[in-house]
Phi, psi and omega in degrees: 000017181270164175268167165273189190308129189261346191240025182278079185301336178301329187250013192241127169278175184299312178305323177294318174302315176301314181295334175280350185276159175292320179309318180301324186298309186284322180296314179299319177294324177287341177287320175295315178303318176302322174301315181300316179300325180272007180061034182262355185296151187266331195236345179231143164258151184237135176248095187300341180289343184271352180298321177291332173295322174295318179299318180292327177288323170298317174301315183293328173289319178299313180291327175297317190264341186229119171292327179234108182308322183299346177272359180296136173295159178282162185273112179191176184294332179309327179300322187292332179293337189271022180311142183054022176075004181271127184278073186298317182293319176298321180299318184292314181303313178302319184290322178295315181297328177292346178262003178085012175292126183289159184305328187283317175291325166308316181294313179309312186290332174290312178305317175314303189294323182290316177305304184298318180300326178287313174303322183261025176281078183297169175243076185294166179291166184293342182263004179285139176213155179225133185268121177290129188291319182290325186251336187084356187281145171269132178238141181261160173037239191294324176289327178295317179302313184297318179290330171292322174303308185298321179291325176295318185298314186293332181277354181083027182294327181267009188235134176274354176257103179303336178285340177232070181295332187276071176191166178235132177225160185298319183299315182290318175299321178294335179270355186288145180244151178298327179295329172302325181281317177306315177296322181293321184276345179060043182232191175229167178297336175287319179279337182242067199285348178248021179295329185293318184288317176294320178295327178296324184286326182296315178295321172307311175308309177308311173310305179296325172308313183282341182249357178241061189299331178300326178277319200242356185262133170254120190290344183287310187243005172065012181275151172252110178230153180293320179301343178288353170301335179298322178297319181296314188296311182297327186260005178290146189293343178271350180279129184253130175275125177235172179295325182283329178157179186290136172264113187241135177282130174308326179297342179285325186275328188307305181307328180293313178302318181298324180294330178290340167109169178223156172279170167066052172225171175304135183296147176299334181289354185224065183302339180276338188281135170218034187287338183271358178098349179252156185265142182303327187266351195251352176070232185284068178225130189217159184285140175218104192292347187271356182265152187273059183231146181298319180269347176053037176259140176233110174282151174236311174057047185287318175302311178296330179288317176303319171303312188292310175309323181284337174266335172301320185300307180301321181297312180286323183285320183264338180247351185076015181302148173241118183266113177267125180113008184294343179293349175283337179290151182247178168295149179275130182276054183270181183297326184287311182289322178288318179298325178307314176304317181285311185289350175264000184069015175291325169234146187226136170300134169303147189303313180297321175293323177297314184295319182294318179299321181296310185298315172308310183301311182297316177301320184287331179291341180280343180278144184300129176087357184270153181298139177241353179273164179036084185299118181229147177304142182222139184213150175288155181301337184271354180294138180300338172305310180296317184302313179298313177304301184301319180295316171300325176303306179299314183292307187290332174284342169294311184293320174305311185299326175294315182293316179301313183297321186292315182295324189269001186049054181237153178251174182303329181285325181272345170218098176284163173303319181300314176294315178304316173297318185291312184269351191231276188297316183298312180293323183293314178303312181299312183294325176291329179287324179293323181289311180291323181222074195293338181284331186232348186051024183283164181297162178283350170221137178262132185248136177241150179214116179057040169082003179253137182278139185229167177224000000 
């Protein structure tokens, strides 16, 4: 489900370049929101009176959990490593510093870790758990996955150099077998239902590390590592060195992220096929008939944005970097944020689509290994229902962010979109899922892609 080369400008027209941009994500999603305002949505009804309820609920979550909203951590993969409040990554960084490893190499190593952690950000079954070796504690679902990845990383599973286990390089990735990951996660193909697709994306990364040497090669040790993107970024002509740290343009990082690849697109093995609604070279881009554009395509680039959010944090935290242009990033259309809109009653599936989704779920439940509890509407990632839902999530959470800041008398710097997701909308969506579907905490709509449940 990864894309082929995303940045081959020689074979790309102007519209494709636009659809690959972050600007297109917000603009096209707001075109769906404009259709909602005109009551022209095909698959959802909207109760606008509920928008203020969402705002107040998010504010209540923020006030409950944080005395000072400006201290909310950013939204990124790093958070999952801090399960139970234990700073595992920072402890690892401190150990490197005690060995005399300089800040730049420390940052490379954390970028290595974050890239692999985002790629392997699996959607495990509700009964998956992982026992941490050092503490003996059990961690469920996302936190369990993250700690398993960290332990694999620390053991050197992703490094081909036994003298430098704490890194990720192309040779190790290309030699990796899916059974190595199953053993590392201490799981099965049933509990880790999307591991095969994530494994393919990891192999895609290994290929890109070797073939995009400008981004990923370090001339000192000749290794091809994700973290070596830092050298490219710091040496880029648009990057400015200041006393506080490097000033980096978001546009410098974005092409690198696109090369890593995306989930949820037409498989590489079928280059002639475009039957599922996504274009091979554009990744997470889908058709939406209700928008007033000639191509009717809506890009999301959710995976790539999640990667970017997760990589910005270590550069800011460890190097004092200032990333210019982060306002281009959007809310993530994941199950927690999207579920928040549905579980509050702000948006509701139209009756015909609800019935169709329930039928899909019942048919899917007859398949071996598929969930049978808590009957929930289910649709393929390419279904226009999902495109509308994801676009509405991005657009309306942008509006929620503006209203939350206004009520709390905060500006964009004191409460960033990343902080709002981490301390507000994501927590709110997860809590409502636990209340509404206590057995599984699954989203109110289940998405499938190539037979795999995704979030």
